[in-house]
C-alpha positions as CSV (number, residue, x, y, z in Angstrom):
1,M,-0.1,-0.4,0.0
2,A,1.6,3.2,-0.9
3,V,2.0,5.7,1.7
4,N,0.8,9.4,1.2
5,I,3.0,12.3,2.3
6,E,0.4,14.1,3.5
7,D,-1.5,11.9,5.6
8,K,1.8,11.2,7.3
9,I,2.2,15.2,7.8
10,K,-1.3,15.4,9.4
11,K,-0.2,12.7,11.8
12,L,2.6,14.9,13.2
13,S,2.3,17.3,16.3
14,A,1.8,20.7,15.8
15,A,5.5,21.2,17.0
16,R,6.9,18.5,14.8
17,R,4.8,19.9,11.9
18,N,6.2,23.5,12.6
19,K,9.4,22.2,12.4
20,V,9.6,20.4,9.3
21,E,7.4,23.1,7.5
22,S,10.6,25.9,8.5
23,R,12.9,23.4,7.5
24,V,11.2,23.1,4.0
25,A,11.1,26.7,4.0
26,E,15.1,27.0,4.9
27,L,15.5,24.6,2.0
28,L,13.8,26.6,-0.6
29,A,15.4,29.5,0.3
30,E,18.6,28.1,-0.6
31,E,17.9,27.5,-4.0
32,M,16.3,30.6,-6.2
33,T,16.2,31.3,-9.7
34,L,17.3,34.4,-11.2
35,R,14.3,36.0,-11.1
36,D,13.4,34.6,-7.9
37,L,16.7,36.2,-6.8
38,R,15.9,39.3,-8.4
39,K,12.6,39.6,-6.7
40,A,14.1,39.0,-3.5
41,R,16.2,41.7,-3.9
42,K,13.5,43.9,-4.6
43,L,14.5,44.7,-8.3
44,T,12.4,45.0,-11.3
45,Q,13.5,43.7,-14.9
46,V,13.5,47.5,-15.9
47,R,15.7,48.7,-13.0
48,L,18.3,45.8,-13.2
49,A,18.0,46.1,-17.1
50,K,19.7,49.6,-16.8
51,Q,22.2,48.6,-14.4
52,L,23.1,45.9,-16.9
53,R,22.6,48.5,-19.8
54,I,20.4,45.7,-21.6
55,T,16.5,45.6,-22.5
56,Q,14.0,44.7,-20.2
57,D,13.4,42.2,-22.7
58,S,16.9,40.9,-22.4
59,V,16.6,40.7,-18.6
60,S,13.4,38.3,-19.3
61,R,15.2,36.0,-21.8
62,L,18.1,36.0,-19.6
63,E,15.9,34.7,-16.6
64,Q,14.2,32.0,-18.5
65,R,17.7,30.6,-19.8
66,S,19.2,27.3,-18.3
67,D,22.4,27.5,-19.3
68,L,24.4,30.9,-19.1
69,L,27.8,31.7,-19.4
70,L,29.6,32.3,-16.3
71,S,30.7,35.9,-17.3
72,T,27.1,36.6,-17.9
73,L,25.8,35.2,-14.5
74,R,28.6,37.4,-12.3
75,K,27.3,40.3,-14.2
76,T,23.9,39.9,-13.7
77,V,24.7,39.0,-9.8
78,K,27.1,41.8,-9.5
79,A,24.1,44.3,-11.0
80,M,21.7,43.1,-8.5
81,G,24.6,43.9,-5.5
82,G,26.4,40.7,-4.9
83,D,29.2,38.6,-5.7
84,L,29.5,35.2,-7.5
85,S,31.2,32.4,-6.0
86,L,31.6,29.2,-7.8
87,V,32.2,26.1,-5.4
88,A,33.1,22.5,-6.1
89,E,32.0,20.0,-3.6
90,F,33.1,16.4,-3.2
91,P,32.3,13.5,-1.0
92,D,35.8,13.0,0.4
93,R,37.0,16.8,0.9
94,A,35.9,19.9,2.1
95,P,34.3,21.8,-0.7
96,V,36.8,24.3,-2.9
97,V,36.3,27.4,-4.2
98,L,37.3,28.0,-7.5
99,S,38.8,31.2,-8.5
100,G,39.9,32.5,-11.6
101,I,36.7,31.5,-13.7
102,A,34.5,34.0,-15.7
103,E,36.3,36.9,-13.8
104,D,37.6,40.1,-15.4
105,D,40.2,40.7,-13.3
106,P,41.3,36.8,-11.8
107,H,43.8,38.9,-9.6
108,S,41.6,41.3,-8.2
């Protein structure tokens, strides 16, 4: 017999259910699309387009792409006020921050 997750959650105590829902919210917050990130930064496509010196339509298309150049992603995140880091994760060692990739000046 299949187990329905909704039924399992209903059987949890209110405190446990709140803890699970809180953790779900944390996990969802850890992953965002560019569109989600722009909205979280309270930026409109028009305002971001001005920062990037492109059209609003170009920002819309950029947000819908699943494959971006790292340099494009870095510029977009920088225009939102952030910095982009690229981290390689392996099962047998601590994460490694990669440097010199798609940077304007890798020595800065």
